[in-house]
C-alpha positions as a printed Julia matrix, in Angstrom:
299×3 Matrix{Float64}:
 58.83  80.88   50.17
 56.07  83.29   49.17
 53.01  83.78   51.37
 49.85  84.01   49.25
 46.85  83.2    51.52
 44.81  81.87   48.62
 41.97  80.34   50.61
 38.88  81.75   52.26
 37.19  80.35   55.37
 34.1   79.54   53.3
 36.12  77.16   51.16
 37.04  75.13   54.23
 33.49  75.18   55.52
 32.18  73.73   52.23
 35.04  71.29   51.55
 33.62  67.82   50.8
 35.36  64.72   52.24
 36.52  62.02   49.84
 37.57  58.39   50.11
 41.11  59.55   50.76
 42.47  62.65   52.44
 43.06  65.55   50.07
 44.69  68.94   50.46
 43.98  72.55   49.59
 46.9   74.95   49.14
 46.87  78.26   50.99
 50.45  79.24   50.17
 53.5   79.68   52.35
 53.66  75.93   52.97
 50.21  75.75   54.59
 47.91  72.96   53.37
 44.47  72.43   54.96
 43.81  68.69   54.68
 40.29  67.27   54.38
 40.0   63.77   55.85
 37.4   61.09   54.97
 35.92  61.67   58.44
 35.2   65.3    57.39
 37.8   66.57   59.88
 40.1   69.28   58.53
 43.65  69.6    59.81
 46.42  71.98   58.79
 49.67  70.59   57.4
 52.82  72.65   57.16
 55.35  71.68   54.48
 58.94  72.88   54.59
 62.43  71.95   53.45
 65.47  71.8    55.69
 68.87  70.44   54.66
 67.35  69.6    51.27
 64.78  67.31   52.88
 61.05  67.87   52.54
 59.1   67.51   55.77
 55.48  67.76   56.85
 54.01  68.51   60.26
 50.48  68.84   61.59
 49.78  72.17   63.24
 48.15  72.37   66.65
 47.56  75.11   69.2
 47.22  74.07   72.84
 46.12  70.6    71.83
 43.58  71.9    69.29
 44.34  70.69   65.77
 41.1   70.6    63.73
 39.14  73.29   61.96
 37.18  75.38   63.0
 38.5   75.11   66.6
 41.88  75.84   65.05
 41.0   78.72   62.75
 42.52  79.44   59.35
 43.85  82.72   60.72
 45.6   81.01   63.64
 46.98  78.29   61.36
 48.55  81.0    59.18
 50.14  82.58   62.29
 51.62  79.22   63.3
 52.9   78.59   59.78
 54.58  82.0    59.81
 56.31  81.19   63.11
 57.57  77.88   61.74
 58.79  79.52   58.52
 60.89  81.84   60.65
 62.38  78.86   62.49
 63.21  77.12   59.21
 64.83  80.29   57.91
 67.03  80.29   61.05
 67.98  76.66   60.41
 65.84  75.27   63.24
 63.65  72.25   62.62
 60.07  72.93   63.83
 59.51  69.2    64.28
 62.34  69.06   66.81
 60.76  71.95   68.69
 57.42  70.15   68.63
 58.98  66.92   69.92
 60.7   68.84   72.72
 57.41  70.5    73.69
 55.68  67.12   73.69
 58.4   65.67   75.91
 58.07  68.61   78.3
 54.27  68.2    78.43
 54.68  64.5    79.15
 57.14  65.35   81.93
 54.69  67.82   83.43
 51.84  65.3    83.25
 54.04  62.64   84.86
 54.95  65.1    87.61
 51.3   65.93   88.28
 50.44  62.23   88.39
 53.3   61.6    90.84
 52.09  64.44   93.06
 48.52  63.11   92.96
 49.66  59.57   93.77
 51.78  60.85   96.65
 48.77  62.74   97.99
 46.64  59.6    97.75
 49.31  57.61   99.54
 49.23  60.07  102.45
 46.34  59.08  104.71
 43.81  61.7   105.69
 42.71  61.94  109.3
 39.57  59.99  108.37
 41.63  57.23  106.74
 43.96  57.13  109.74
 41.0   56.97  112.12
 39.53  54.03  110.21
 42.88  52.18  110.39
 43.28  52.93  114.1
 39.69  51.98  114.89
 40.02  48.65  113.07
 43.31  47.85  114.81
 42.85  49.28  118.3
 39.34  50.45  119.14
 37.88  47.0   118.53
 39.93  45.79  121.5
 38.01  48.02  123.9
 35.07  46.63  125.81
 32.59  48.85  124.01
 34.51  48.27  120.75
 35.15  51.99  120.59
 31.49  52.98  120.3
 31.83  56.19  122.32
 35.09  57.2   120.66
 33.64  56.61  117.18
 30.61  58.72  118.07
 32.85  61.5   119.44
 35.11  61.55  116.38
 32.19  61.54  113.97
 30.62  64.47  115.79
 33.59  66.63  116.79
 36.8   65.59  115.03
 36.21  64.38  111.49
 33.92  67.26  110.4
 36.76  69.68  111.3
 39.99  67.93  110.24
 38.82  64.66  108.65
 39.82  65.61  105.1
 43.26  66.92  106.06
 46.34  64.77  105.41
 47.22  63.31  108.81
 50.81  64.48  108.51
 49.65  68.07  107.95
 47.7   68.29  111.21
 49.31  70.74  113.63
 48.68  71.66  117.25
 46.47  74.54  116.12
 44.14  72.17  114.27
 43.78  69.91  117.32
 43.12  72.93  119.52
 40.4   74.06  117.12
 38.62  70.74  117.64
 39.0   70.92  121.42
 38.06  74.61  121.66
 34.79  73.91  119.88
 34.0   71.19  122.4
 34.93  73.42  125.34
 32.69  76.15  123.93
 29.8   73.66  124.21
 30.7   73.08  127.85
 31.62  69.39  127.42
 34.9   69.62  129.3
 35.21  65.95  130.26
 34.45  64.86  126.69
 37.12  67.27  125.43
 39.7   65.7   127.76
 38.7   62.24  126.6
 38.85  63.35  122.96
 42.39  64.67  123.48
 43.39  61.32  124.99
 41.93  59.46  122.01
 43.58  61.81  119.53
 46.91  61.27  121.27
 46.5   57.5   121.01
 45.52  57.71  117.33
 48.46  59.93  116.39
 50.75  57.74  118.5
 49.57  54.77  116.45
 50.4   56.7   113.26
 53.78  57.78  114.61
 54.76  54.2   115.43
 53.97  53.19  111.84
 55.78  56.19  110.33
 52.58  57.52  108.78
 53.36  60.92  110.33
 56.62  62.56  111.38
 55.39  64.23  114.59
 52.49  63.98  117.03
 50.46  67.23  116.93
 49.05  66.53  120.41
 52.46  66.14  122.08
 52.61  69.69  123.47
 48.98  69.91  124.6
 48.53  69.39  128.35
 45.33  67.83  129.61
 45.14  70.28  132.52
 44.72  73.11  130.02
 41.72  71.42  128.44
 38.81  72.16  130.72
 40.92  72.59  133.86
 42.44  70.01  136.19
 40.64  66.74  136.63
 38.87  66.54  139.98
 38.37  63.23  141.75
 34.65  62.78  142.18
 33.63  62.04  145.77
 29.92  62.82  145.46
 27.67  60.41  147.34
 24.04  60.27  148.41
 23.28  61.15  152.02
 20.6   59.4   154.07
 17.87  61.89  153.21
 18.63  61.57  149.5
 18.49  57.79  149.68
 15.05  58.01  151.38
 13.89  60.46  148.69
 15.14  58.07  146.01
 13.21  55.18  147.56
 10.02  57.26  147.47
 10.56  58.47  143.9
 11.64  55.24  142.18
  8.25  53.42  142.25
  6.65  56.26  140.25
  9.59  56.67  137.85
  8.23  54.15  135.34
 11.39  52.02  135.37
 11.5   48.31  134.69
 11.56  46.25  137.89
 15.0   44.88  137.04
 16.34  48.4   136.39
 15.07  49.54  139.78
 16.62  46.48  141.4
 19.92  47.15  139.61
 19.99  50.68  141.05
 19.65  49.36  144.6
 22.32  46.71  144.01
 24.72  49.38  142.71
 24.06  51.54  145.77
 24.53  48.59  148.12
 27.68  47.15  146.5
 29.26  50.18  144.76
 29.51  48.16  141.55
 29.5   49.83  138.16
 26.7   49.86  135.59
 28.66  47.58  133.24
 29.33  45.1   136.04
 25.71  44.74  137.12
 24.38  44.68  133.54
 26.71  41.79  132.67
 26.24  39.82  135.9
 25.43  36.1   135.58
 24.0   33.68  138.1
 27.17  31.59  137.91
 29.12  34.57  139.25
 27.13  34.46  142.52
 27.66  32.23  145.54
 24.72  33.02  147.8
 25.83  30.53  150.47
 29.25  32.17  150.75
 27.74  35.65  150.22
 30.06  36.55  147.33
 29.7   37.97  143.86
 32.71  37.46  141.58
 33.27  40.09  138.91
 35.18  38.38  136.02
 38.18  40.21  134.57
 36.29  40.54  131.28
 33.57  42.61  133.03
 35.83  44.71  135.26
 36.89  48.22  134.22
 40.51  47.59  135.23
 40.55  44.15  133.61
 41.11  42.37  136.93
 38.94  39.78  138.59
 37.64  40.76  142.04
 35.08  39.66  144.61
 32.24  41.68  146.17
 31.13  40.43  149.59
 27.37  40.53  149.95
 25.45  41.29  153.16
């Protein structure tokens, strides 16, 4: 099959569309085809096993002029002529390439879907918060605040299963650098609970906090035994009236000092919990830190 290259680029640029597609002949089996839409594609005609066949040329998904140039179309036609001469059907090659591209696309989609199916730390935290934190008395308010400030900005976008000990330590080291040692210990405890929740549900294969000891985060916990001495209590009594506190807040402070109750217990106290004749104040289980009902004896 002779190669003539009869056409010039200008002829394609000025080709006028008609009601039906029509072809120009460039030689060597290459036929630029002008469509009614004014698009121009390149058709390659060849014969194999005495059968005439046509195929549309494309290069990396580009198949219309001028994105696919006349020069490049001629190069493609030459490649396909060589295949035909060797007894290979270019259409079969094209179908095989299309199948391979489809396989690659399907593989990329599968990888993307798998990545979406793997929860990030933020997604895991939301699941854990909805299932577990809401059961806490404060509904997880402090933990949510801590995670939003210290955890999620650092590892929130990571897949939960990809989090390693080093990533957890990065979070904790940043907190320790700020001097918030107790908060860092509490954060480690919450992280351990969250990853334990994920481990139980097979969302992760291993707990990245398992080998981190609390004693190494901010030192060993020390039992607090600080108390006010007599002079400090007298100084408090002198300072409170000028502190600008509400009367009930000032009264609550004195009740806490006198009974050793907690802030949450006094703030949730109700008259029905008091028996002034018996001199008792009953703290309901719902208000107690340990979840157990107990009685304070009043003087």
